[in-house]
C-alpha positions as CSV (number, residue, x, y, z in Angstrom):
1,M,-19.0,-31.4,-6.7
2,T,-15.9,-33.4,-6.1
3,G,-15.6,-31.9,-2.5
4,A,-19.2,-33.0,-1.8
5,I,-18.6,-36.5,-3.1
6,L,-15.3,-36.8,-1.1
7,G,-17.2,-35.5,1.9
8,G,-19.5,-38.4,1.8
9,S,-22.6,-37.0,0.0
10,S,-24.4,-39.0,-2.7
11,V,-23.6,-38.2,-6.3
12,S,-27.2,-37.0,-7.0
13,Q,-27.0,-34.6,-4.0
14,A,-23.6,-33.3,-5.2
15,A,-25.0,-32.7,-8.7
16,K,-28.0,-30.9,-7.4
17,L,-25.7,-28.7,-5.3
18,Q,-23.5,-28.0,-8.3
19,M,-26.6,-27.0,-10.4
20,V,-27.8,-24.6,-7.6
21,I,-24.4,-23.0,-7.5
22,M,-24.4,-22.6,-11.3
23,F,-27.9,-21.1,-11.3
24,M,-26.9,-18.6,-8.6
25,I,-23.9,-17.5,-10.5
26,S,-25.9,-17.2,-13.7
27,A,-28.7,-15.3,-11.9
28,S,-26.2,-12.8,-10.3
29,A,-24.6,-12.2,-13.7
30,A,-28.0,-11.6,-15.3
31,L,-29.1,-9.3,-12.5
32,A,-25.9,-7.3,-12.7
33,S,-26.4,-6.9,-16.5
34,I,-30.0,-5.8,-16.0
35,V,-29.2,-3.2,-13.3
36,T,-26.3,-1.8,-15.4
37,T,-28.5,-1.5,-18.5
38,V,-31.4,0.1,-16.6
39,G,-29.0,2.6,-15.0
40,T,-27.4,3.4,-18.3
41,V,-30.7,3.9,-20.0
42,A,-32.0,6.1,-17.2
43,T,-29.0,8.3,-17.5
44,M,-28.6,8.5,-21.2
45,V,-32.3,8.8,-22.3
46,D,-34.5,11.8,-21.2
47,N,-38.2,11.9,-20.6
48,E,-39.0,12.4,-24.3
49,H,-37.1,9.2,-25.2
50,R,-34.1,11.0,-26.8
51,V,-30.6,9.8,-26.4
52,R,-28.5,12.5,-24.6
53,P,-24.8,12.2,-25.6
54,D,-24.1,15.4,-23.5
55,R,-24.7,13.3,-20.4
56,V,-21.7,11.1,-21.1
57,D,-18.7,11.8,-18.9
58,V,-15.7,12.2,-21.2
59,R,-13.2,13.1,-18.5
60,E,-10.4,10.8,-17.3
61,H,-11.4,8.2,-14.9
62,A,-11.8,9.3,-11.3
63,I,-8.8,7.3,-10.1
64,W,-6.5,9.0,-12.7
65,R,-7.9,12.5,-11.7
66,A,-7.2,11.7,-8.0
67,R,-3.7,10.5,-8.8
68,H,-3.0,13.7,-10.8
69,W,-4.4,15.8,-7.9
70,L,-2.2,14.0,-5.3
71,V,0.9,14.2,-7.4
72,S,0.5,17.8,-8.3
73,G,-0.2,18.6,-4.7
74,A,2.9,16.8,-3.6
75,V,5.1,18.5,-6.3
76,S,3.8,22.0,-5.4
77,G,4.4,21.2,-1.7
78,I,8.0,20.2,-2.5
79,K,8.5,23.3,-4.6
80,A,7.1,25.5,-1.8
81,A,9.3,23.8,0.8
82,E,12.3,24.4,-1.4
83,L,11.4,28.0,-2.0
84,G,10.6,28.5,1.6
85,G,14.0,27.0,2.6
86,Q,15.8,29.3,0.1
87,L,13.9,32.4,1.4
88,L,14.5,31.5,5.0
89,A,18.1,30.9,4.4
90,A,18.3,34.3,2.7
91,A,16.4,35.9,5.6
92,Q,18.8,34.4,8.0
93,D,21.7,36.0,6.1
94,R,19.9,39.3,6.7
95,K,19.3,39.8,3.0
96,L,15.5,39.7,3.3
97,D,13.0,40.8,5.9
98,V,10.8,38.1,7.5
99,R,7.6,39.9,6.2
100,M,9.0,39.8,2.7
101,V,9.5,36.0,3.0
102,T,6.0,35.4,4.1
103,E,4.6,37.7,1.4
104,K,6.6,35.8,-1.3
105,L,5.4,32.4,0.1
106,R,1.7,33.6,0.1
107,G,2.1,34.8,-3.5
108,Y,3.6,31.5,-4.5
109,W,0.7,29.6,-2.9
110,A,-1.9,31.9,-4.5
111,N,-0.4,31.4,-7.9
112,S,0.1,27.6,-7.6
113,K,-3.6,26.8,-6.8
């Protein structure tokens, strides 16, 4: 409202603009509450009007699951790279056959997934 008055508008016009803005904010909050409530009721209540607690997702939030998936993938990749480096170093010293190295790496990847 202060910006409209400083911009040269009349006080009554600035007050009307302030009221319109407040009504828009209130309407958007009410609409968001209604949509959330209707969505929750549609999910939690079946066609026979029974509450279905088995439909509640009790897992960790998707962001935490994604973080866990990324971190575990990075850790297993680092472990595999370390194991691969050790096996290749041993193969270069002629202690292991190259086929044996690839079989060990495949076994590690199969067990880590």
